[in-house]
C-alpha positions in Angstrom: 23.0 113.1 210.1 20.0 111.0 211.1 19.4 107.6 209.4 16.1 107.0 207.5 13.2 106.4 209.8 14.7 108.1 212.9 12.3 110.2 214.8 13.0 113.9 214.5 15.6 115.0 217.0 16.1 111.5 218.3 19.2 111.3 220.5 21.8 108.5 220.4 20.3 106.5 223.3 21.8 103.5 225.0 25.5 102.7 225.5 28.0 104.4 223.2 29.1 102.5 220.2 32.4 100.7 221.0 34.3 98.1 218.9 35.3 94.7 220.2 38.9 94.1 221.5 39.7 92.2 218.3 37.6 93.5 215.5 36.3 91.1 212.9 38.3 91.2 209.6 36.8 93.4 206.8 34.1 91.5 204.9 33.4 89.1 207.8 30.4 89.1 210.1 31.0 91.9 212.6 27.9 92.2 214.8 24.8 90.4 216.1 21.7 92.5 216.5 19.1 91.2 219.0 15.4 91.9 219.5 14.4 92.4 223.1 10.9 91.4 224.1 10.4 87.6 223.8 14.0 87.1 222.5 16.5 88.3 225.1 13.9 88.0 227.9 10.5 86.3 227.7 8.4 89.4 228.5 5.8 88.0 226.0 4.9 85.1 228.4 4.6 87.6 231.4 2.4 89.8 229.2 0.0 87.0 228.4 0.0 85.9 232.1 -0.8 89.5 233.2 -3.7 89.9 230.8 -5.1 86.4 231.7 -5.0 87.5 235.3 -6.9 90.7 234.5 -9.5 88.9 232.3 -9.9 86.4 235.2 -10.5 89.3 237.7 -13.6 90.1 235.7 -14.7 86.4 235.4 -13.5 86.2 231.8 -11.2 83.8 229.9 -8.6 85.4 227.6 -8.3 83.8 224.2 -4.7 84.5 223.0 -5.4 82.9 219.7 -8.1 85.4 218.6 -7.0 89.0 217.9 -4.5 89.2 220.7 -1.2 89.6 218.9 -1.2 92.8 216.8 1.3 91.6 214.1 3.6 94.6 214.8 5.9 95.8 217.5 5.1 98.6 220.0 2.7 99.0 222.9 -0.9 98.0 222.4 -2.0 98.2 226.0 -4.7 100.8 225.2 -6.2 98.5 222.5 -6.4 95.6 225.0 -8.0 97.8 227.6 -10.5 98.8 225.0 -11.3 95.2 224.4 -11.7 94.4 228.1 -13.9 97.5 228.6 -16.2 96.3 225.8 -16.5 92.9 227.4 -17.0 94.1 231.0 -19.4 96.9 230.1 -20.3 100.2 231.9 -18.9 99.2 235.2 -15.3 98.8 233.9 -12.8 100.9 235.8 -10.0 101.5 233.2 -7.5 103.2 235.6 -7.9 100.5 238.2 -7.5 97.7 235.6 -4.4 99.2 234.2 -2.9 99.7 237.6 -3.6 96.1 238.6 -2.1 94.9 235.4 1.1 96.9 235.9 1.5 95.8 239.5 1.1 92.1 238.7 3.6 92.4 235.8 6.2 94.1 238.1 5.9 91.1 240.4 6.4 88.6 237.6 9.4 90.5 236.3 11.3 90.5 239.6 12.6 87.0 238.8 12.6 87.1 235.1 16.0 86.3 233.5 17.5 86.0 230.1 16.0 83.3 227.9 17.9 80.0 227.8 21.2 80.1 225.9 21.2 83.9 225.4 23.8 84.6 228.1 26.1 82.1 226.4 25.5 83.7 223.0 26.5 87.1 224.3 29.7 85.7 225.8 30.5 83.8 222.7 29.9 86.9 220.5 32.4 88.9 222.6 34.9 86.0 222.5 34.7 86.0 218.7 35.2 89.8 218.5 31.6 90.4 217.4 29.8 93.5 218.6 26.3 93.1 220.1 23.4 95.5 219.5 19.7 95.7 220.3 16.9 96.7 217.9 13.6 96.8 219.8 10.2 98.4 219.1 9.9 99.0 222.9 11.1 102.2 224.4 14.6 102.5 225.9 13.6 102.7 229.6 11.8 99.4 229.3 14.7 97.7 227.7 17.3 99.2 230.0 15.5 98.5 233.3 15.1 94.8 232.6 18.6 94.2 231.2 20.2 96.3 234.0 18.4 94.2 236.6 20.0 91.1 235.3 23.4 92.8 234.7 23.3 92.5 231.0 22.7 96.1 229.7 26.4 96.8 229.6 27.0 93.8 227.3 25.6 95.8 224.3 27.6 98.2 222.3 24.6 99.8 220.6 20.9 100.1 221.5 18.2 101.3 219.1 14.6 101.5 220.4 11.1 102.2 219.3 10.9 105.6 220.9 13.6 106.8 218.5 11.9 105.9 215.2 8.6 106.8 213.5 7.3 103.2 212.9 7.5 99.9 214.8 8.5 96.6 213.2 7.8 95.2 210.6 9.1 98.6 209.4 12.9 98.3 209.2 13.6 101.8 210.7 14.8 100.5 214.1 17.2 98.0 212.4 18.5 100.8 210.1 19.1 102.9 213.2 21.1 100.1 214.8 23.1 99.6 211.7 23.8 103.4 211.5 25.1 103.4 215.0 27.2 100.3 214.5 28.6 101.9 211.3 28.2 98.7 209.5 26.4 97.5 206.3 23.6 95.0 206.7 25.7 92.3 205.0 28.1 92.3 208.0 25.4 91.7 210.6 22.9 89.1 211.6 19.6 89.8 213.4 18.1 87.5 216.0 14.3 87.6 216.3 11.3 85.9 217.8 8.3 87.0 215.7 7.3 87.2 212.0 7.2 91.0 212.0 10.6 91.1 213.6 12.0 88.8 210.9 10.3 90.9 208.2 11.8 94.1 209.6 15.4 92.6 209.6 15.0 91.3 206.1 13.7 94.6 204.9 16.9 96.2 206.4 18.9 93.7 204.3 20.0 91.5 207.2 20.3 87.8 207.5 18.1 86.5 210.3 18.0 83.8 213.0 14.6 83.2 214.5 14.1 81.8 218.0 10.3 82.0 218.3 8.8 82.9 221.7 6.4 80.4 223.3 3.4 82.0 221.5 4.8 81.9 218.0 4.6 78.8 215.8 7.9 78.0 214.1 6.1 77.9 210.8 5.3 81.6 211.1 9.0 82.6 211.1 9.9 80.2 208.3 11.2 83.3 206.3 14.2 83.4 208.6 17.5 82.1 207.3 17.7 79.8 210.4 15.1 78.8 212.9 16.0 77.4 216.3 13.8 76.2 219.2 16.2 78.0 221.7 19.5 79.7 221.8 20.6 76.7 223.9 20.0 74.4 220.9 23.2 75.6 219.2 26.2 77.7 220.2 26.4 81.1 218.4 29.4 79.9 216.3 27.4 76.9 215.2 24.3 79.0 214.4 26.3 81.4 212.3 28.2 78.6 210.6 24.7 77.3 209.4 24.2 80.8 207.9 27.6 80.7 206.2 26.7 77.3 204.7 23.7 79.0 203.2 25.9 81.7 201.6 25.1 84.1 204.5 27.5 86.2 206.5 30.8 84.6 207.4 32.2 84.0 210.9 35.5 85.6 212.0 38.4 83.2 211.7 38.5 82.0 215.4 35.0 80.6 215.1 36.2 77.9 212.8 38.4 76.3 215.5 
């Protein structure tokens, strides 16, 4: 049975669901669900740098504050190429521009690691008996290649991605798919996001949310989150979830109180 919002015939992609060695007690927080782009890895900064590079190739200056961010998840490369084509005019070579963009981004991603504190959060989640999942509007190959390169893909029990659902965030479909694969109600999970549309998607799925805005998101724009942090390095995962607990959110498993 497919969960609501799943794309027709969508397979169970990503690592198979597997519980932690010491499952969280019934009624307690049991899983942390992470966004990918801009949250686990700062692919948003590399995205901006790549488009700035391509704008500069044509003698233009990219204004990221004007109609650059779409307000939803998913790939908007074609839209940005359309904008560049309109600025450059009839001489614009779309295929060459796209190829140059992709080559430059591959170079930037060779040294891209997890965002500060994220590796600690993943280790702390496992130590607490919490399962880890991903709910991303990006396709599985994109998520898998980057996390595999840094040795982190195997740390996630469940992965749900945008190529498996019919709508990107802020639609909650990808979060509902992750919950379905975890076999958990929303009340036993917490989402970690970096954008307003990601926070909205998690809330629409019924989940408590921690926001760690990426460098291009003002903290005020994710104020709807239950907790906003400047970085995952700012608090440990047990401390972050304890803040949620104090606001009548999900509860930590017993060991986190030590």
